[in-house]
N, C-alpha and C positions, 0 to 999 in steps of 0.2 A: 586514418584507416579508411580503406575502401569499403564500399557497400558489401562486396563479397566477404570481406573480413569480418563484418558484423554478424552475418548470418551464421547461426550455429546448427550443427547436426542435431537432430532430435525428432520427436514425433510431430510432424507438421501436417497441415491440411492441404489437400490437393487443390491446385489452381490458386496458389497464394497470390494475393494482390501485389502488384508491383509497387515499390515504395512511392513512386510519383503519384499513385492513385490514392494514397492515404489522405483522407479529408477530415479526420478528427482524431484526437488523442485523449485517452482517459488514463488516469493514474490511480493506483492504490494510494492510500494516504500514509499510514505508518510504515516507515521503512522503504518507501519508494519516492514519494514527493517530499515528505518532511521527516527529519530525524527527531522523532518524539520520544525516543528511549530515555533521555535524561529526565524528562518530566514523569514518565511512567515509573521509572525506577525510584525516583524521589517519593512518589505516592506509595509505591510498594513498601519502601523502607519505613515510611510513617505508619503504614498499616501493620507491618511486622513488629514495630516497636510497641504499638498498641496492645499486641498480644504476647509481648515478652520474648520475641524471637530476635536473633541477631540480624543486623542489616546486611545487605549484599552490595558488592561493587557493581558498577555499570558493566564492566567486562564480564562478570559472572553470569548475568542474566540477560544481556542485551539481545541475544539472538531470539529470545522468546517474545520480544516486544511486538512482533507482527501478529502473534497468535492470540492476542487478547489478554484480559486481566487474569483470568484463571490460569492461563499458561504461565504467566509471570509468577503467580503464587506457587504453582507446581515446580517451576524451576528453582525457586528459592527454598521451598520446604516440601520435597516430594514424598516424605514419609509420614506426614501427619494425616489424621483422618479427614474424610471428605467434608464433614460438617464444619470442621474448623477452617479448612481451605475456603469454603464458601463464605464463612464469616470474615476471613481476612480479605477475600475478594471484594466484599461489599464495603469494607473499610477503605480498601485501595480506591475504589470508585469515588467514595466520598472525598478522600484527600485529592484525587486527581481533578475533581471539579474545581478545587482551590488553586492548583498549580498548573493547570492546563495552559500551555503556551509560554510559561516562564522561561524555559530554556530551549524550547523547540526552535528549530531553524531549518530552512531549506537545505537539502544536500548540495554539496558543491556541484556546480554545473546545471542545477535545476533553473536558476534565475535566467541564465542565457538561453536555455531551451525554451522557457515560456516566452521570452522576448522574441525568439525566432518564430515560434508558433503564431504570435500576434502579427509579426511582419508578413508571414505567409497567409494570414487570414484563415488559419486552421483553428477551429474552436476546440477547446479542451475543458476537461472537468475531472471530477473525482468519483470513483465508486469504492466505497469502503464498508467494512462490516462494523466500523465504529458507530456508536449511537449518535444521532443528530445532535443531542445536547452537548456532546464533546466535539464532534467534527466541525460543525458550523462556527461556533465561537473561535476555534483554533484558526480556521481559514479566514475569518474576519480579522483576527488579531494579526495574522501574517499579511493582511491586505491583499488577499487573493480572491475572496468570495465574489467580488464584483466583476472579476474577469471570467467567471465560470458560469456558463449557461446550464450546466448540469452538476449538481452536488447530490449524490445518492448515498445515503447512510444505511447502516444495518437495519434500521427500522423504517426505511422508506417504502419497502415492499414486504409482503408476508414471508418471503424467502430470501435468504442472503447467499452470497457467494459460497460455493461454486455454482449455485443455481443461476440460470441465465436471466431470471426476471429483473434484477437490478441493473444488469448490463443493458438489457433491451430498453428499459426506461431511460437510462442515460443516453442511449443512442437517439431515442425520440426527442429528448430535450436538446441534444446537440443538433438535431436535424440532419443526421448523417446515417446512412445505412451501415449496419453492423460490419459488413465485410470491407468497409472503407475506414474502419477505426482500428488504431493501434492501442492496445491496452498494456500498460506497464505495471508489473507487480513483482513482489519479492517472496511470494509464498506459493505453494502448490495450488491452493484453492484459487488464487488469482489467475494462474495460467489455465486451470481447468475451466474457470468461468469464461475466460476468453474463448477457449475452444468450444464450449457448450453453446456460446452465443454467436459463433462464427466470426468473431473478431480476430485480428492478428494479435498474437501473444508475444510480448517481449519481456524477458527476464531482466529485472533490475538487479544486477549482481552487486551493486553498491549497497544494497539493503541488508536486512537482518537475515542472512542466509547462513546457517551453520554448516560446518564441514561435512556433517553426516546427512545433510538434506538431499544430496544427490540431485541437485537442480537440473542437471543435464538430462535427467529422465522425465522431467515434467513436459507436458505438451507445450510446444512453443514454436514460433516462427523465427524469432530473433533472440539473441542474448547480447546485453550491453554491459560493459564494464563501468562506464561512466555515462551520465546524461549527454555529454558532448557527442558521444557516438550516435545518439538519436538525431542530433542536428546533422551529422554527416550523412545519415541514412536519408534524411528528408531533402538534402540539397540536390 
């Protein structure tokens, strides 16, 4: 695919940085860098069982995995009262601490993309709304943490995505100006965070994007069907 083929129509920023001037890459974690849905759904099902509710298949709730633990509970049992949803959410987080990383794996094409970034000497890292107590052990288990000068979690700053604060902190840790960084994500808040911080936004279409999400309406500079297309952009 050519560079022109990767660029998507959408709400873009004026004066978009040329691809060859991209000097840093940041990833959302769940649904962009790592396929964590199997672990999250396993934890969800353990929590549902604790409260006497039927379990759900991965297909039924996978698209909610990027939106946090409460979103998973809502996808599984949308009609129960809020207090019980919160209780199930807490049980989910307890179980997730036990299964975090058991089945998680990099999405197809991510490993060669990371290798390519290393070869180009382009620093990369993660900005996620996932709490550090889950994000960092997962990245260590996947043997990625030592490669990343920036790992920003949902509790690294007082505000989380789409607020630009965690994005700017990550840019500082990469040592790259925001407008030279490509941020890849699979949720609206990811692309809004990129826009709010003046980073280039790339939609990770391989992630947890539901048919009714209308991702083409999110602010973005690029859309990628696979991580390999990011390599093509950077060549």
